[in-house]
C-alpha positions as a LaTeX table, in Angstrom:
\begin{tabular}{lrrr}
\hline
Residue & $x$ (\AA) & $y$ (\AA) & $z$ (\AA) \\
\hline
Met1 & $-60.87$ & $-101.18$ & $-71.67$ \\
Glu2 & $-61.65$ & $-104.13$ & $-73.92$ \\
Gln3 & $-61.45$ & $-103.39$ & $-77.62$ \\
Arg4 & $-62.62$ & $-105.56$ & $-80.52$ \\
Trp5 & $-60.55$ & $-106.17$ & $-83.64$ \\
Gln6 & $-61.51$ & $-107.91$ & $-86.86$ \\
Met7 & $-59.03$ & $-110.72$ & $-87.43$ \\
Gln8 & $-57.52$ & $-109.27$ & $-90.61$ \\
Val9 & $-57.02$ & $-105.86$ & $-88.95$ \\
Ala10 & $-55.51$ & $-107.52$ & $-85.87$ \\
Lys11 & $-53.07$ & $-109.45$ & $-88.08$ \\
Asn12 & $-51.99$ & $-106.26$ & $-89.80$ \\
Lys13 & $-51.66$ & $-104.34$ & $-86.54$ \\
Leu14 & $-50.43$ & $-107.09$ & $-84.21$ \\
Ser15 & $-47.87$ & $-104.85$ & $-82.49$ \\
Glu16 & $-50.58$ & $-102.30$ & $-81.71$ \\
Val17 & $-52.95$ & $-104.98$ & $-80.46$ \\
Ile18 & $-50.26$ & $-106.33$ & $-78.12$ \\
Glu19 & $-49.32$ & $-102.87$ & $-76.87$ \\
Leu20 & $-52.97$ & $-102.09$ & $-76.10$ \\
Ala21 & $-53.31$ & $-105.43$ & $-74.30$ \\
Leu22 & $-50.36$ & $-104.41$ & $-72.10$ \\
Gln23 & $-51.69$ & $-100.92$ & $-71.44$ \\
Asp24 & $-55.48$ & $-101.18$ & $-71.51$ \\
Gly25 & $-56.33$ & $-104.84$ & $-70.95$ \\
Pro26 & $-57.63$ & $-107.73$ & $-73.06$ \\
Gln27 & $-58.19$ & $-107.22$ & $-76.79$ \\
Val28 & $-60.89$ & $-109.36$ & $-78.44$ \\
Ile29 & $-60.31$ & $-110.76$ & $-81.93$ \\
Thr30 & $-63.42$ & $-111.38$ & $-84.02$ \\
Ser31 & $-64.09$ & $-113.25$ & $-87.23$ \\
Arg32 & $-67.35$ & $-112.92$ & $-89.14$ \\
Gly33 & $-68.83$ & $-111.00$ & $-86.22$ \\
Gln34 & $-68.09$ & $-113.73$ & $-83.66$ \\
Asp35 & $-65.58$ & $-113.50$ & $-80.79$ \\
Lys36 & $-62.76$ & $-115.94$ & $-81.57$ \\
Ala37 & $-59.76$ & $-115.11$ & $-79.37$ \\
Val38 & $-58.38$ & $-112.74$ & $-76.76$ \\
Val39 & $-54.95$ & $-111.11$ & $-76.62$ \\
Leu40 & $-53.86$ & $-110.29$ & $-73.09$ \\
Ser41 & $-50.65$ & $-109.45$ & $-71.30$ \\
Phe42 & $-48.50$ & $-112.29$ & $-70.01$ \\
Ala43 & $-48.90$ & $-110.93$ & $-66.47$ \\
Glu44 & $-52.69$ & $-111.15$ & $-66.80$ \\
Tyr45 & $-52.40$ & $-114.68$ & $-68.22$ \\
Arg46 & $-50.24$ & $-115.74$ & $-65.25$ \\
Arg47 & $-52.73$ & $-114.21$ & $-62.82$ \\
Leu48 & $-55.63$ & $-116.07$ & $-64.44$ \\
Thr49 & $-53.85$ & $-119.43$ & $-64.57$ \\
Ala50 & $-52.15$ & $-119.32$ & $-61.16$ \\
Pro51 & $-53.24$ & $-121.97$ & $-58.69$ \\
Lys52 & $-55.86$ & $-120.67$ & $-56.29$ \\
Gly53 & $-54.30$ & $-121.41$ & $-52.88$ \\
Gly54 & $-51.87$ & $-124.05$ & $-51.75$ \\
Leu55 & $-52.09$ & $-127.70$ & $-50.85$ \\
Val56 & $-53.31$ & $-126.95$ & $-47.32$ \\
Asp57 & $-56.16$ & $-124.86$ & $-48.75$ \\
Phe58 & $-57.02$ & $-127.66$ & $-51.15$ \\
Phe59 & $-57.40$ & $-130.19$ & $-48.33$ \\
Arg60 & $-59.15$ & $-127.69$ & $-46.05$ \\
Asp61 & $-61.76$ & $-126.99$ & $-48.74$ \\
Ser62 & $-62.21$ & $-130.64$ & $-49.70$ \\
Pro63 & $-65.75$ & $-132.04$ & $-49.56$ \\
Leu64 & $-64.24$ & $-134.92$ & $-47.54$ \\
Val65 & $-63.39$ & $-132.67$ & $-44.56$ \\
Gly66 & $-64.85$ & $-134.33$ & $-41.50$ \\
Ala67 & $-65.34$ & $-137.67$ & $-43.20$ \\
Asn68 & $-64.18$ & $-140.54$ & $-41.05$ \\
Leu69 & $-61.69$ & $-142.07$ & $-43.50$ \\
Asp70 & $-59.49$ & $-145.02$ & $-42.54$ \\
Leu71 & $-56.03$ & $-143.96$ & $-43.69$ \\
Glu72 & $-54.13$ & $-146.80$ & $-42.01$ \\
Arg73 & $-51.82$ & $-148.68$ & $-44.36$ \\
Ser74 & $-52.41$ & $-152.41$ & $-44.63$ \\
Ser75 & $-49.64$ & $-154.60$ & $-43.25$ \\
Glu76 & $-50.44$ & $-157.39$ & $-45.70$ \\
Thr77 & $-47.61$ & $-158.28$ & $-48.06$ \\
Gly78 & $-49.84$ & $-159.30$ & $-50.92$ \\
Arg79 & $-51.48$ & $-162.43$ & $-52.09$ \\
Glu80 & $-49.87$ & $-165.78$ & $-52.72$ \\
Ile81 & $-49.66$ & $-166.97$ & $-56.29$ \\
Ser82 & $-48.70$ & $-170.51$ & $-57.21$ \\
Leu83 & $-46.64$ & $-170.82$ & $-60.38$ \\
\hline
\end{tabular}
């Protein structure tokens, strides 16, 4: 369950805030009545920042699926430049 901590209290009780983040979930840090930061477990951070699917999923979900793109590589060697 999410709990809110005033910044000064959270600084004084950082170990407790971290332990609660590990056991109970994200802990919200406030300053002057406004939410400023969240302390969460590293496992939860990894879950939230992990890529959603692989490369195949990325291309399968692309808005260009079904577009008739010409993916042939040009055989031209470049342009001529006179020096």
